[in-house]
MITORBA-401501 format. One record per residue: x, y, z of N, C-alpha, C, O in turn; residue number from 1. Coordinates in steps of 0.2 Angstrom, whole numbers, plus 2048, in hexadecimal, padded with zeros to 3 digits. Example, Ala and Ser with C-alpha at 12.3 -4.5 7.8 and 13.67 -1.06 7.14 Angstrom:
BEGIN
n.X,n.Y,n.Z,ca.X,ca.Y,ca.Z,c.X,c.Y,c.Z,o.X,o.Y,o.Z,seq
842,7E4,827,83E,7EA,827,842,7F0,827,847,7EF,82A,1
840,7F5,823,844,7FB,824,840,800,827,843,806,828,2
# end
This chain:
BEGIN
n.X,n.Y,n.Z,ca.X,ca.Y,ca.Z,c.X,c.Y,c.Z,o.X,o.Y,o.Z,seq
95B,822,3C3,95D,827,3BF,95A,82D,3C3,956,82E,3C7,1
95F,833,3C1,95E,839,3C5,95A,83D,3C0,95B,83D,3BA,2
954,841,3C2,950,844,3BD,950,84B,3C0,94D,84C,3C6,3
953,850,3BE,953,856,3BF,94F,85B,3BA,94E,85A,3B4,4
94E,860,3BD,949,866,3BA,94E,86D,3B8,951,870,3BC,5
94F,86E,3B2,951,874,3B1,950,878,3AD,94C,877,3A8,6
951,880,3AD,950,885,3A9,953,885,3A3,958,882,3A3,7
952,88A,39E,956,88B,398,95D,890,39C,95D,895,3A0,8
962,88C,398,969,891,39A,96A,88C,3A2,96F,88E,3A4,9
967,889,3A5,96A,887,3AB,96E,881,3A9,96D,87F,3A3,10
972,87D,3AD,978,878,3AB,977,871,3B0,975,871,3B5,11
97A,86D,3AD,979,867,3B1,982,864,3B1,984,863,3AB,12
986,863,3B6,98D,861,3B5,98E,85A,3B7,98A,857,3BC,13
991,856,3B3,992,84F,3B3,999,84E,3B3,99C,84E,3AE,14
99D,84D,3B9,9A3,84B,3BA,9A7,853,3BC,9A4,857,3C0,15
9AC,853,3BA,9B0,859,3BB,9B0,85D,3B3,9B1,863,3B3,16
9AE,859,3AC,9AF,85B,3A6,9AA,85A,3A3,9AB,85C,39D,17
9A3,858,3A4,99D,859,39F,999,85E,3A2,997,85E,3A8,18
997,863,39E,991,867,3A0,98C,865,39A,98D,864,395,19
986,865,39D,97F,865,399,97B,86C,39A,979,86E,39F,20
97A,86E,395,978,876,395,971,875,391,971,873,38B,21
96A,878,394,965,878,392,963,87E,38E,961,882,391,22
963,87E,389,962,884,382,95C,885,381,95A,88B,37F,23
957,880,382,952,883,37D,94C,87E,37F,94C,878,380,24
947,880,381,940,87B,382,93A,87C,37E,937,882,37F,25
938,877,37A,934,87C,375,92E,874,375,931,86E,374,26
927,875,376,923,86F,378,925,86A,37B,928,86B,380,27
925,864,378,928,85E,37C,930,85C,37B,933,857,37E,28
933,861,377,93A,860,377,93E,864,37A,93C,86A,37B,29
946,863,37C,949,866,37F,950,867,37A,953,862,377,30
953,86D,37A,95A,86E,376,95F,86D,37C,95D,86F,381,31
965,869,37B,96A,86A,380,96F,86B,37C,96F,869,376,32
975,86D,381,97C,86D,37D,981,869,383,981,86A,389,33
984,865,37F,989,861,384,991,864,382,993,864,37D,34
994,865,388,99B,867,387,99E,862,38B,99E,861,391,35
9A3,85E,387,9A6,859,38A,9AD,857,387,9AE,85B,382,36
9B1,853,389,9B8,853,386,9B8,850,37F,9B3,84B,37E,37
9BB,851,37B,9BB,84D,375,9BD,844,375,9BC,840,371,38
9BF,842,37B,9BF,83B,37C,9B7,839,37E,9B5,833,37D,39
9B4,83C,380,9AD,83A,382,9A8,838,37D,9A5,83D,379,40
9A5,831,37C,9A1,831,376,99A,835,379,999,835,37F,41
996,837,374,98F,83B,377,98B,837,36F,98D,838,36A,42
987,833,371,982,831,36C,97C,830,36F,97B,82E,375,43
977,831,368,970,831,36A,96F,829,36B,973,825,368,44
96A,828,36F,968,820,370,965,81D,36A,966,817,369,45
960,820,367,95C,81E,360,961,81D,35B,961,817,358,46
967,821,35A,96B,81F,355,96F,81A,356,970,816,351,47
972,81A,35C,976,813,35C,971,80D,35E,974,808,35F,48
96C,80D,35E,968,807,35E,966,805,356,968,7FF,353,49
964,80A,353,964,809,34B,96B,805,348,96B,800,345,50
970,809,34A,976,807,347,977,7FF,34A,97A,7FA,347,51
974,7FE,350,977,7F6,352,972,7F2,34F,974,7EC,34E,52
96D,7F3,34E,968,7EF,34B,969,7EE,343,968,7E9,341,53
96B,7F3,340,96D,7F3,338,974,7EE,338,974,7EA,334,54
978,7EF,33C,97E,7EB,33D,97D,7E4,33F,980,7E0,33C,55
978,7E2,343,975,7DC,343,972,7D8,33E,973,7D2,33D,56
96F,7DC,33A,96B,7DA,335,96F,7D9,32F,96D,7D4,32B,57
975,7DD,32E,979,7DD,327,97D,7D6,329,97E,7D2,325,58
97F,7D5,331,984,7CE,331,980,7C9,331,983,7C5,32E,59
979,7C8,333,974,7C2,331,974,7C2,329,974,7BD,327,60
973,7C6,327,972,7C6,31E,978,7C4,31B,977,7C1,315,61
97E,7C6,31E,984,7C5,31B,987,7BE,31B,98B,7BD,317,62
983,7B9,320,985,7B2,31F,983,7AF,31A,986,7AB,317,63
97B,7B0,317,97A,7AD,311,97C,7B0,30A,97B,7AC,305,64
97F,7B7,30A,983,7BA,306,98A,7B7,305,98C,7B7,2FF,65
98D,7B6,30A,993,7B1,30B,994,7AA,307,999,7A8,304,66
98F,7A7,309,98E,7A0,307,98B,79F,300,98A,79A,2FC,67
988,7A5,2FE,986,7A5,2F6,98E,7A7,2F2,990,7A3,2ED,68
991,7AB,2F4,998,7AD,2F3,99D,7A7,2F2,9A0,7A5,2ED,69
99E,7A3,2F7,9A3,79E,2F9,9A0,798,2F3,9A4,794,2F0,70
999,797,2F3,997,793,2ED,999,795,2E5,99B,790,2E1,71
999,79B,2E4,99B,79D,2DE,9A2,79D,2DD,9A4,79D,2D7,72
9A5,79E,2E3,9AC,79E,2E1,9AE,796,2E1,9B3,795,2DD,73
9AC,792,2E4,9AE,78B,2E3,9AC,789,2DD,9AF,784,2DB,74
9A7,78B,2D9,9A4,789,2D4,9A9,78B,2CE,9A9,788,2C8,75
9AD,791,2CF,9B1,793,2CA,9AE,796,2C4,9B0,796,2BE,76
9A8,79A,2C7,9A5,79F,2C3,9A8,7A5,2C4,9AB,7A6,2C9,77
9A6,7A9,2BE,9AA,7AF,2BC,9A4,7B5,2BB,99F,7B3,2B8,78
9A5,7BB,2BD,9A1,7BF,2BD,9A4,7C5,2B7,9AA,7C8,2B8,79
9A0,7C6,2B3,9A4,7CC,2AD,9A1,7D2,2B0,99E,7D2,2B5,80
9A2,7D7,2AD,9A1,7DF,2AE,99A,7DE,2AC,996,7E1,2AF,81
997,7DC,2A6,992,7DC,2A3,98C,7D8,2A7,987,7DB,2A8,82
98F,7D3,2AA,98B,7CF,2AF,988,7D3,2B6,982,7D3,2B9,83
98E,7D8,2B7,98E,7DB,2BE,989,7E0,2BD,987,7E4,2C2,84
986,7E2,2B7,982,7E8,2B6,986,7EF,2B5,983,7F4,2B6,85
98D,7EF,2B3,991,7F4,2B3,98D,7F8,2AC,98B,7F6,2A7,86
98E,800,2AE,98B,804,2A9,991,803,2A2,997,803,2A3,87
98E,803,29B,991,803,295,991,80B,293,98C,80E,293,88
997,80E,290,996,813,28E,990,814,288,98F,80F,285,89
98D,818,286,989,81A,280,98C,81A,279,98F,81F,278,90
98A,817,275,98E,817,26F,98A,819,26A,98C,81A,264,91
# end
């Protein structure tokens, strides 16, 4: 890992077409600006990790739901709008 010290307004160049600019430094946080071509993905690691974990949890939970749905379909069960909890207009 390359570790650099930069001051506000200074830049870091990555390749020929990515520029990182230090915009502000507050306490223990630093604001940076990233100028890159549209085709370059720029993602926050913690957001990507959270989405991956949520997808894994949904895939694991989906197996149980899929089995229950298969069992219902094979039994010939039907679900009406009333059973599904659909709202009825007030009379």
